[in-house]
Biopython code that builds the backbone (N, CA, C, O; Angstrom):
import numpy as np
from Bio.PDB.StructureBuilder import StructureBuilder

atoms = [
    (1, "MET", "N", (0.717, -1.001, 0.143)),
    (1, "MET", "CA", (0.241, -0.190, 0.074)),
    (1, "MET", "C", (0.689, 1.112, -0.022)),
    (1, "MET", "O", (1.248, 1.433, 1.026)),
    (2, "GLY", "N", (0.670, 2.373, -1.197)),
    (2, "GLY", "CA", (1.436, 3.265, -0.840)),
    (2, "GLY", "C", (1.294, 4.258, -0.012)),
    (2, "GLY", "O", (0.412, 4.086, 0.829)),
    (3, "ILE", "N", (1.885, 5.273, 0.035)),
    (3, "ILE", "CA", (1.374, 6.643, 0.925)),
    (3, "ILE", "C", (0.088, 7.273, 0.828)),
    (3, "ILE", "O", (-0.619, 7.648, 1.763)),
    (4, "HIS", "N", (-0.167, 7.360, -0.557)),
    (4, "HIS", "CA", (-1.499, 7.968, -1.051)),
    (4, "HIS", "C", (-2.737, 7.139, -0.735)),
    (4, "HIS", "O", (-3.798, 7.695, -0.454)),
    (5, "GLU", "N", (-2.626, 5.974, -0.773)),
    (5, "GLU", "CA", (-3.823, 4.842, -0.511)),
    (5, "GLU", "C", (-3.936, 4.910, 1.008)),
    (5, "GLU", "O", (-5.048, 4.947, 1.535)),
    (6, "LEU", "N", (-2.616, 4.932, 1.849)),
    (6, "LEU", "CA", (-2.251, 4.920, 3.065)),
    (6, "LEU", "C", (-3.283, 6.402, 3.628)),
    (6, "LEU", "O", (-4.124, 6.189, 4.501)),
    (7, "MET", "N", (-3.156, 7.545, 3.173)),
    (7, "MET", "CA", (-3.538, 8.520, 3.610)),
    (7, "MET", "C", (-5.180, 8.863, 2.954)),
    (7, "MET", "O", (-5.835, 9.754, 3.495)),
    (8, "THR", "N", (-5.557, 8.362, 2.186)),
    (8, "THR", "CA", (-6.810, 8.014, 1.865)),
    (8, "THR", "C", (-7.887, 7.150, 2.676)),
    (8, "THR", "O", (-9.074, 7.449, 2.811)),
    (9, "VAL", "N", (-7.196, 5.946, 3.222)),
    (9, "VAL", "CA", (-7.797, 5.367, 4.111)),
    (9, "VAL", "C", (-7.474, 6.199, 5.416)),
    (9, "VAL", "O", (-8.436, 6.372, 6.164)),
    (10, "THR", "N", (-6.524, 6.621, 5.717)),
    (10, "THR", "CA", (-7.031, 7.291, 7.109)),
    (10, "THR", "C", (-7.448, 8.166, 6.850)),
    (10, "THR", "O", (-7.652, 8.595, 7.986)),
    (11, "PHE", "N", (-7.892, 9.093, 6.058)),
    (11, "PHE", "CA", (-8.933, 10.438, 5.603)),
    (11, "PHE", "C", (-10.255, 9.970, 5.971)),
    (11, "PHE", "O", (-10.864, 10.519, 6.889)),
    (12, "ILE", "N", (-10.721, 9.044, 5.355)),
    (12, "ILE", "CA", (-12.016, 8.399, 5.192)),
    (12, "ILE", "C", (-12.558, 7.400, 6.757)),
    (12, "ILE", "O", (-13.682, 7.005, 7.064)),
    (13, "GLY", "N", (-11.110, 7.233, 7.544)),
    (13, "GLY", "CA", (-11.512, 6.556, 8.694)),
    (13, "GLY", "C", (-11.804, 7.767, 9.597)),
    (13, "GLY", "O", (-12.623, 7.487, 10.473)),
    (14, "LEU", "N", (-11.447, 8.783, 9.620)),
    (14, "LEU", "CA", (-11.668, 10.268, 10.288)),
    (14, "LEU", "C", (-12.330, 10.563, 10.157)),
    (14, "LEU", "O", (-13.102, 10.707, 11.105)),
    (15, "PHE", "N", (-12.762, 11.012, 8.658)),
    (15, "PHE", "CA", (-14.285, 11.303, 8.465)),
    (15, "PHE", "C", (-15.442, 10.595, 9.353)),
    (15, "PHE", "O", (-16.083, 11.104, 10.273)),
    (16, "VAL", "N", (-15.547, 9.122, 8.762)),
    (16, "VAL", "CA", (-16.519, 8.409, 9.154)),
    (16, "VAL", "C", (-16.711, 8.385, 10.654)),
    (16, "VAL", "O", (-17.790, 8.492, 11.236)),
    (17, "GLY", "N", (-15.237, 8.193, 11.330)),
    (17, "GLY", "CA", (-15.270, 8.211, 13.136)),
    (17, "GLY", "C", (-15.978, 9.558, 13.318)),
    (17, "GLY", "O", (-16.878, 9.419, 14.147)),
    (18, "SER", "N", (-15.896, 10.976, 12.786)),
    (18, "SER", "CA", (-16.247, 11.861, 13.365)),
    (18, "SER", "C", (-17.849, 11.910, 13.175)),
    (18, "SER", "O", (-18.516, 12.475, 14.041)),
    (19, "LEU", "N", (-18.383, 11.410, 12.216)),
    (19, "LEU", "CA", (-19.771, 11.502, 11.892)),
    (19, "LEU", "C", (-20.495, 10.402, 12.852)),
    (19, "LEU", "O", (-21.688, 10.596, 13.088)),
    (20, "LEU", "N", (-19.934, 9.394, 13.357)),
    (20, "LEU", "CA", (-20.525, 8.577, 14.092)),
    (20, "LEU", "C", (-20.501, 9.232, 15.468)),
    (20, "LEU", "O", (-21.543, 9.128, 16.114)),
    (21, "ALA", "N", (-19.283, 10.019, 16.134)),
    (21, "ALA", "CA", (-19.034, 10.939, 17.240)),
    (21, "ALA", "C", (-20.175, 11.905, 17.158)),
    (21, "ALA", "O", (-20.735, 12.202, 18.214)),
    (22, "ALA", "N", (-20.639, 12.496, 15.899)),
    (22, "ALA", "CA", (-21.414, 13.604, 15.757)),
    (22, "ALA", "C", (-23.044, 13.070, 16.333)),
    (22, "ALA", "O", (-23.702, 13.689, 17.169)),
    (23, "THR", "N", (-23.460, 11.823, 15.675)),
    (23, "THR", "CA", (-24.624, 11.304, 15.781)),
    (23, "THR", "C", (-24.970, 10.944, 17.297)),
    (23, "THR", "O", (-26.052, 11.246, 17.801)),
    (24, "GLU", "N", (-23.866, 10.212, 18.040)),
    (24, "GLU", "CA", (-24.063, 9.980, 19.187)),
    (24, "GLU", "C", (-24.041, 10.649, 20.147)),
    (24, "GLU", "O", (-24.366, 10.195, 21.244)),
    (25, "ALA", "N", (-23.474, 12.456, 19.886)),
    (25, "ALA", "CA", (-23.642, 13.645, 20.846)),
    (25, "ALA", "C", (-24.968, 14.047, 20.815)),
    (25, "ALA", "O", (-25.197, 14.922, 21.649)),
    (26, "SER", "N", (-25.888, 13.726, 20.169)),
    (26, "SER", "CA", (-27.106, 14.185, 19.868)),
    (26, "SER", "C", (-27.934, 13.980, 21.161)),
    (26, "SER", "O", (-28.042, 12.836, 21.603)),
    (27, "ALA", "N", (-28.517, 15.007, 21.784)),
    (27, "ALA", "CA", (-29.294, 14.682, 23.366)),
    (27, "ALA", "C", (-30.786, 15.022, 22.492)),
    (27, "ALA", "O", (-30.907, 15.654, 21.443)),
    (28, "THR", "N", (-31.724, 14.438, 23.231)),
    (28, "THR", "CA", (-32.627, 14.539, 23.314)),
    (28, "THR", "C", (-33.567, 15.690, 24.110)),
    (28, "THR", "O", (-33.179, 15.642, 25.277)),
    (29, "LEU", "N", (-34.289, 16.377, 24.034)),
    (29, "LEU", "CA", (-34.493, 17.486, 24.833)),
    (29, "LEU", "C", (-36.378, 17.202, 25.616)),
    (29, "LEU", "O", (-37.464, 16.750, 25.253)),
    (30, "PRO", "N", (-35.898, 17.671, 26.539)),
    (30, "PRO", "CA", (-37.156, 17.346, 27.535)),
    (30, "PRO", "C", (-38.485, 17.511, 26.842)),
    (30, "PRO", "O", (-38.460, 17.736, 25.632)),
    (31, "ASP", "N", (-39.891, 17.410, 27.600)),
    (31, "ASP", "CA", (-40.677, 17.323, 26.559)),
    (31, "ASP", "C", (-41.415, 18.437, 26.904)),
    (31, "ASP", "O", (-41.576, 18.701, 28.095)),
    (32, "GLY", "N", (-41.999, 19.294, 25.829)),
    (32, "GLY", "CA", (-42.327, 20.911, 26.205)),
    (32, "GLY", "C", (-41.129, 22.158, 25.565)),
    (32, "GLY", "O", (-41.330, 23.313, 25.191)),
    (33, "VAL", "N", (-39.914, 21.381, 25.637)),
    (33, "VAL", "CA", (-38.709, 22.330, 25.021)),
    (33, "VAL", "C", (-38.499, 22.052, 23.625)),
    (33, "VAL", "O", (-38.532, 20.972, 23.034)),
    (34, "ARG", "N", (-38.250, 23.363, 23.146)),
    (34, "ARG", "CA", (-37.937, 23.259, 21.487)),
    (34, "ARG", "C", (-36.638, 24.480, 21.250)),
    (34, "ARG", "O", (-36.562, 25.624, 21.699)),
    (35, "ALA", "N", (-35.764, 23.767, 20.428)),
    (35, "ALA", "CA", (-34.605, 24.430, 20.400)),
    (35, "ALA", "C", (-34.898, 25.470, 19.526)),
    (35, "ALA", "O", (-35.596, 25.081, 18.590)),
    (36, "VAL", "N", (-34.647, 26.528, 19.495)),
    (36, "VAL", "CA", (-34.530, 27.618, 18.686)),
    (36, "VAL", "C", (-33.330, 28.538, 18.314)),
    (36, "VAL", "O", (-32.837, 29.318, 19.128)),
    (37, "TRP", "N", (-32.920, 28.409, 17.119)),
    (37, "TRP", "CA", (-31.338, 28.623, 16.747)),
    (37, "TRP", "C", (-31.901, 30.280, 16.027)),
    (37, "TRP", "O", (-32.095, 30.349, 14.814)),
    (38, "ASP", "N", (-32.037, 31.070, 16.605)),
    (38, "ASP", "CA", (-32.385, 32.562, 15.949)),
    (38, "ASP", "C", (-31.331, 33.515, 16.614)),
    (38, "ASP", "O", (-31.078, 33.545, 17.818)),
    (39, "ILE", "N", (-30.807, 34.222, 15.722)),
    (39, "ILE", "CA", (-29.292, 34.948, 16.128)),
    (39, "ILE", "C", (-30.292, 35.974, 16.509)),
    (39, "ILE", "O", (-29.659, 36.740, 17.236)),
    (40, "GLU", "N", (-31.053, 36.244, 16.450)),
    (40, "GLU", "CA", (-31.820, 37.888, 16.220)),
    (40, "GLU", "C", (-32.345, 37.911, 17.670)),
    (40, "GLU", "O", (-32.537, 38.932, 18.331)),
    (41, "ARG", "N", (-32.603, 36.297, 18.177)),
    (41, "ARG", "CA", (-33.255, 36.350, 19.917)),
    (41, "ARG", "C", (-31.614, 36.216, 20.755)),
    (41, "ARG", "O", (-31.526, 36.406, 21.968)),
    (42, "ALA", "N", (-30.752, 35.968, 20.141)),
    (42, "ALA", "CA", (-29.724, 34.981, 21.024)),
    (42, "ALA", "C", (-29.137, 36.221, 21.737)),
    (42, "ALA", "O", (-28.940, 37.342, 21.270)),
    (43, "HIS", "N", (-28.854, 35.640, 23.269)),
    (43, "HIS", "CA", (-28.055, 36.505, 23.992)),
    (43, "HIS", "C", (-26.850, 36.833, 23.445)),
    (43, "HIS", "O", (-26.196, 36.253, 22.578)),
    (44, "ARG", "N", (-26.534, 38.296, 24.342)),
    (44, "ARG", "CA", (-25.151, 38.514, 23.590)),
    (44, "ARG", "C", (-24.420, 39.595, 24.773)),
    (44, "ARG", "O", (-25.074, 40.350, 25.492)),
    (45, "VAL", "N", (-23.129, 39.483, 24.777)),
    (45, "VAL", "CA", (-22.494, 39.815, 25.788)),
    (45, "VAL", "C", (-21.597, 40.978, 24.506)),
    (45, "VAL", "O", (-21.382, 40.502, 23.392)),
    (46, "THR", "N", (-21.211, 42.238, 24.764)),
    (46, "THR", "CA", (-20.587, 43.034, 23.715)),
    (46, "THR", "C", (-19.456, 44.018, 24.756)),
    (46, "THR", "O", (-19.623, 44.306, 25.941)),
    (47, "THR", "N", (-18.439, 44.344, 23.968)),
    (47, "THR", "CA", (-17.524, 44.836, 24.387)),
    (47, "THR", "C", (-17.153, 45.663, 23.295)),
    (47, "THR", "O", (-17.873, 45.755, 22.300)),
    (48, "ASP", "N", (-15.682, 46.495, 23.456)),
    (48, "ASP", "CA", (-15.499, 47.564, 22.514)),
    (48, "ASP", "C", (-14.821, 46.742, 21.332)),
    (48, "ASP", "O", (-14.773, 47.299, 20.235)),
    (49, "THR", "N", (-14.240, 45.336, 21.481)),
    (49, "THR", "CA", (-13.768, 44.611, 20.449)),
    (49, "THR", "C", (-14.249, 43.447, 20.078)),
    (49, "THR", "O", (-13.953, 42.870, 19.032)),
    (50, "ARG", "N", (-15.171, 42.975, 21.099)),
    (50, "ARG", "CA", (-15.477, 41.532, 20.570)),
    (50, "ARG", "C", (-16.973, 41.406, 21.126)),
    (50, "ARG", "O", (-17.345, 42.193, 21.996)),
    (51, "GLU", "N", (-17.876, 40.373, 20.605)),
    (51, "GLU", "CA", (-19.067, 40.346, 21.224)),
    (51, "GLU", "C", (-19.085, 38.606, 21.062)),
    (51, "GLU", "O", (-18.428, 37.936, 20.265)),
    (52, "ARG", "N", (-19.964, 38.181, 21.988)),
    (52, "ARG", "CA", (-20.186, 36.885, 22.587)),
    (52, "ARG", "C", (-21.717, 36.650, 22.181)),
    (52, "ARG", "O", (-22.611, 37.486, 22.313)),
    (53, "VAL", "N", (-21.873, 35.187, 21.596)),
    (53, "VAL", "CA", (-23.639, 35.233, 21.545)),
    (53, "VAL", "C", (-23.881, 33.809, 21.886)),
    (53, "VAL", "O", (-23.353, 32.761, 21.513)),
    (54, "SER", "N", (-24.805, 34.081, 22.679)),
    (54, "SER", "CA", (-25.063, 32.598, 23.053)),
    (54, "SER", "C", (-26.441, 32.406, 22.304)),
    (54, "SER", "O", (-27.237, 33.326, 22.119)),
    (55, "ILE", "N", (-26.658, 30.885, 21.830)),
    (55, "ILE", "CA", (-27.779, 30.432, 21.239)),
    (55, "ILE", "C", (-28.352, 29.353, 22.016)),
    (55, "ILE", "O", (-27.598, 28.461, 22.406)),
    (56, "ASN", "N", (-29.437, 29.321, 22.258)),
    (56, "ASN", "CA", (-30.101, 28.325, 23.298)),
    (56, "ASN", "C", (-29.203, 28.093, 24.709)),
    (56, "ASN", "O", (-29.411, 27.116, 25.430)),
    (57, "GLY", "N", (-28.287, 29.004, 24.981)),
    (57, "GLY", "CA", (-27.521, 29.037, 26.372)),
    (57, "GLY", "C", (-26.344, 28.344, 26.044)),
    (57, "GLY", "O", (-25.570, 28.081, 26.965)),
    (58, "LEU", "N", (-26.046, 27.970, 24.792)),
    (58, "LEU", "CA", (-24.486, 27.322, 24.618)),
    (58, "LEU", "C", (-23.736, 28.676, 23.987)),
    (58, "LEU", "O", (-24.152, 29.534, 23.208)),
    (59, "TRP", "N", (-22.403, 28.493, 24.684)),
    (59, "TRP", "CA", (-21.667, 29.565, 24.471)),
    (59, "TRP", "C", (-20.597, 29.125, 23.146)),
    (59, "TRP", "O", (-19.779, 29.939, 22.717)),
]
sb = StructureBuilder()
sb.init_structure("model")
sb.init_model(0)
sb.init_chain("A")
sb.init_seg("    ")
for serial, (resi, resn, name, xyz) in enumerate(atoms, 1):
    if name == "N":
        sb.init_residue(resn, " ", resi, " ")
    sb.init_atom(name, np.array(xyz, "f"), 0.0, 1.0, " ", f" {name:<3s}", serial, name[0])
structure = sb.get_structure()
């Protein structure tokens, strides 16, 4: 197996692994709770040089 094939197999393995990790990390919300991803309704902390935006309480 050459270096290009090895790099391709490694890349595919990392990509598939990240997809599996992303689906396992998903959480279900409690009954009556709905995720709203709206930048206009997000909580903001602003200074002279930067702005932090929290959507659904996740910084």
